[in-house]
C-alpha positions, 0 to 999 in steps of 0.5 A: 688745787690743779687750777690753782697748780695750772694758773701758777704754771701759766704765769711762769709761762707768762713771765719767762716769755715776756723776759725773753720778748723783751731782751730780744728787743732790746738786742733789735734795737742795738742791732739797728743803732749801733752801725751808724752810730761806730760810723760816727764813732769813728767820724768824732775820731778823725775828727779828733785829731785833726782838730787837735791838729788845727786847735783853733778850728775845734773838733765838732766843727771838723766833724760836720764838714765831714759828714756833711763832705760824706753825706754830699759825694753818698747819702749813709745807707740806710741800716745806718740811718737808725743809729746817726739818728741815734746820735744826732739826738741821744748824743747831743742831750748826753753831751749838754747832760754831761757839760751839767755835772760842773755846775753848780745851780747857782750859777745856773739860776745866775745865768738864766735870770741876767739873761733875760733882758736879751734873750726876751729881745732876741725873742721880740725881734726874730718873731716881728722880723719873721711876719716882717718879713714874711709877708714882704716875701710871700711866704704863708702863714705857716712857714712863717711861723715855723721859721720865726720861732726856730730861729728865735727858740731853739731850732728844729725842737720849736718847729716839732713843736710848734707843729705839733700845734699848728699842724702845718704841711709835711712840706712846710715843715721840712723846708723849715727844718733844712732852711734853720739847719743852714744857718746853724751850720754857718753859725758854727762855721763863723762864729767863734772866728767872729767872737775872736775877731769882737775881742768878747771874751768866755761869759759874753760869746756865751750868752751871744751864742745862747742866744742868736744860735739856733739850735741847741748843737749848735750853740754847743758845737761854736761854744765849745769851739770857744772855751769850756767856761764860753760851752756851760754859760752858751747852755745854760742861756739857751736853755733857758731860751728853749722855755719859751717853746711853753707858751708860745706853744700854748700862744699858738693855740689859743689863737689857732683855735679861736682862728679855726672856730671864727673868734667864738667861745668856748673852741676846742683846744689843741691839747700839747705834747708835753714831751714835745714841749719839754725834753725829759733829759732838759730835767736829768741835766738841772739833776746832773747841776744839782748832783754836781752842787751837793757835791756827788761828783768829786772835783778829780772827775771834771776834767775828764765829763769835760773831754766826754762831753767835747767827744760825745759833741763831735760825733753828735755834731758827724751825725747831723753832718751825714744827715746833712739832706741836700735834694732837701735844702735846693727843695726850699728855694731863694725865699725861704733862706732869704727869710732865715737869712734875715731872721739870722742875722737880726737876731745875733746885731740884736743879742748884740745891742742889747748886750753893749745895751745891758752892761753885760757886753 
């Protein structure tokens, strides 16, 4: 009996000790994130006011430009960086999920399938040009692959997933991300104006941005500036395009194992990190779409949720601007930037050309 009582006491002590430990850990995490999150929220508020004065530009563009200006004058303090990183990634992913609450499953399936010819065409064109132009510029295989995949599929996420497979040099990864980031910013600033100049409809612009802009954050920002319908369409196309990470990563892993083994069969293949290849928020986005389709989200909530998603996007883009490392961009040099420029122009022109050829423009 004494042993049993002592065991029960130990269990209670362990339980009561574990709970405060978990609570303390959560409190520390929140304390680390809150300062940077508050700064991004303040930046989003200022951008929203300025964006209301200049609606043609839009709050997301104002936020990213303000963030870049602040970063150029003075890099954010270390204590702010955890919250800025959280906002740039998690708040952005949350904004995509909120966008899903205004979409319907049939619409997602229809848009995803109808965009496949343009998606496949731009993917093939970007990877082929990366190999060709990268060789002409004298860039090594890894940086050609990273910039090509980042442009063709989904920016930094694709670079991270590809790096997990090919184990590129950290400098190559940094240069590739800096290159992709540079043209993400250019796309956010130029694409909405170019879309209006070309007379693109909401549907046309959503497909163009979803297939031709590198990173999800930039697709969301540019298409949101263009219009709510363009944003919904662009996000669906972009998430469909993101799925190309899976066969690309598997293919690169296979080719890498063959190359390391000198072409011998039975070579050990690198295990893929599926959390990096297929982020969990994509599944949550699908769940939000299903919830709206079956009527769990009232129609009266759609406008408010749409406004919330735009505010979250604005905060996330402010975080992206604050994260700009101009020193890294300078270190990347002209050759990776030249490759990025060629690929950026290629996917933009090929996307418009394929839309015209397939009758979707």
